[in-house]
N, C-alpha and C positions, 0 to 999 in steps of 0.2 A: 224051586221057583223057576219059572220060565222067563229068563231075562230078555228074550226076544219079543215079549209082549209090551215092552216099554220103549218108548221112543223119545228122542231129544225134542225139546220144544222148538217150534219154527224159529228161524233166525231172526225174522222181523219182531217176533214177540220178545225175544231176549233183548234185542236192541231198543225196543220200546221201553222195556223195564229199566234198562240203564239210563235211557233218556229222562225217564221220570225222576230217577235218583238225582241226576245232574240238575234238572229243572226245579226240584222241590224248593231249594233255598230262594230261588228267584220268585217262585210263586208265594211263598210265605212272606217275603219282603214286599211283594206287590200287595197282599192283603193287609199287612200291617201298616202300609203307607196310606191306606184309606182311599184308594182309587174308586172304590165302590160306594163311598159315602154320598148321601144326598141325590143320587141319580134318579130314584123314583119320584121324588118331589120335583126335580127339574123336568122330568118327563111329563108330569101333570101340567106344569107351567107351559111347556112347549105345545102340548095338545090344545091348551087354551089359545096360545098365541097363533097357532097355525090351524085354527078351526075351519077356515075357509078351505084350505088345502085338504084337510081330512074329509070335509063334506063333499068336495069335488071328487075325491078318490072313492068315496062310498058310492056316489052316483055313477062313476065310471065302472066300478066293480059290479053294480046291479045290472048296468047295461051289458057288461061282458057276459054275465050269467045268462041273461035273457037272450042275447043275439049272437055272441061270438064263442063262448066256451066250447059248446058242442060242435058246431061247424069247423072250428079251427082244429080240434082234437081229431075229428073224423078225417079232415084233410091231411093232417100230419100222418096218420096211419096209412092212408092211401099213398101219400107221396114217397114214403120210405120203401114201398114195394118196388119203386123204380130207381131210386138213387142210392139205396142201401148204405146210409152213412150213420146208422144207429150206433155202431161201435165208437165212432169219434165222439158223438154227443154224449154217449155213456161215460166216456173218459172225462169229459168236461164236467159231468155230474160229480165224478169222484174228486175233482179238483175243488168242488164247492161243498164238500162234506164239512160239517162244523169242526170235527176233529182235525181235519187237514188244514182248514183256514186257521184255527187257533194255533196248531203246531207250527205252521209256516211263520206266523206273526211272532210267536214266542222264540223261534229259532233266530229270526232276524234281530229280535230284541236282545238276546244273549250276545250275539255277534257284535251289535252296536255297543253294548255295555263294555264288552272285552276290548274293542278298539276305541273307546272312549268317545263315541259319537252320541253324546248325551241327549241332543235334541231328538235324533231318530229314535233312540231308545225310549225316551219319554213318549213320543207319539205311538210307538208300538205297545207301550203299556196301556195307554188309552184305548187303543184299537183292540187289544186283547180283551180288556174288560167289556168293551162294546160287544164283542163276539160272545162272551159269556152271558151277558144280559140278553142278547138276541136269542141265544139258545133257550134261556129260561122262559122268555116271553113266548117263543115258538111252542114250547111244550104246553104252556097254559092255554094258548089260544087253539091249538090242535084239540085239546081235551074239551074245550067249550064248543067249538064248531062241529067237530066229529063228522067231517064231510067225507064221503066216499071218493076214493081216487078213481080217475078215469080208466086206469088199467084194470080196476075191479069191475066197473060197470059204467056205461055211457049215460049216466043220469046226473046232470050238473046240479040238480035241485036236491040231491040226497044228502041233507044235513042231519045232524043230531041222530046219526044211525044208532049208536049204541044205546042211547037213552030211549029210543023207540023200540028196543028189544029186537031189532033186526040186524044188529051189528055182530052177532055171533059171539064167539069166545072173547074173553078179555084181551087176549093176545092181538085181536084185530085192531085194538087201539094203537098198536105199535106200527102198523102200516096201512092196512086196508081202509080204515076210516079215520085217518088223520091227515087229510089232503090240504086243508087250509090252516095256516099259510104254508108256503114253501120254506122249510127249514134251511135249505141250501141257500136260497136267495136272501132271507133275512140275515143270515150269518155273514154273507159276503158284502151285502150293503152296509150292515152295521160296522164291519171291519174297515171298509175304505172311507167312510165319511169323516173320521178324524184326520186321515191323511189329506182329504180334499180341502179341509179347513186349514190344516197346518202348512200345507205346501201350495204356492201360488203358480207353480210352473204348469202351463197349459198342456204341454205334451204329456207330462206326468199325470195330470188329471184325466185326460182322455184315456190314457192307458189303464189307470185305475177303474174308470168307469166301464171300460170294455169287459172287465172281469165279471161283474155281477150280471151284465146284459147277456153274456155268453152262457153263464150258469142258468139264468132264467129261461133262455131259449132251450137249453138242454133239458131242463125239467119238463118243459112242455113237449118237446120233441120225443122224449122217451116215454111219454104218456104217464109220467108220475104225477103231474099236476095240471090243473086247469089254468088258463090264462088269468083268471081272477085270483087264484091262489098266489101267483107270483106278484100280482099288483098289490095285494094286501101286504105281502111280505116286504115289498120295496118300501112302502109307507112306514111300516113299523121299524124296519132296518134303519131308515133315515132318521126317524124321531129318536130312536135309542142311541144311535151313533152320535147324533147332535147333542143329546142330553149328557152323555158321558164325557164328550169333549168339552162342553161348557163348564161342567163341574170340575174339570181337571186342567183346563187351559193355563191356569195360573202357574202350574208346575213347569210348563215349557218356558215361561217368561222368566222364571226365577231359577232355572237350571235344576 
């Protein structure tokens, strides 16, 4: 046997495995506590209550697809040739990954629990579940819209690609034809909404809002998404975060 053909697993992989082991009891407790219950029905109610907002965003998105998506993307491609800041915005994209957002919130939740900051821990639990629901909604919507990413082709009207048999291999569903909505944006927006409702500090709110705004800009700048993708994601992220918060707000009041 040639022992030199075997390698130790990457350090971060090992640490990630141990992190999951440590986090498992918290996740199980979170699920057993029922933070996920009733969210879908609350989401339906919020869609009805905010129907004017939804219609306004739909009109805005249609306008973006017609007049702004393509010109903005072409402008971004051209401007990066002179300012060369793709690496910075790509780093911001990494900070908006669903796994990173959920992991960050979960880590804060565990620390808050350890230091007996029960209110913060409770908000983090709600935020974490919002991120999970955001990820699920994102997966479903991407499969429905099946939109081509601008990095694959500069055709903002290219929807339902896979179902039209021009999407290629089924693996294309994992990136090339799953542009709408922006998963990074929907995750970050869903994550911060519970904090925006739970905390009234203006400086904190501005800081929190800066996060998804930067992520949305980064997704457009790196040509991973159209402006309309980010807009749709922001709407769904808001509705999901609000729904999860409303169903679990009582937990914060009762400790």
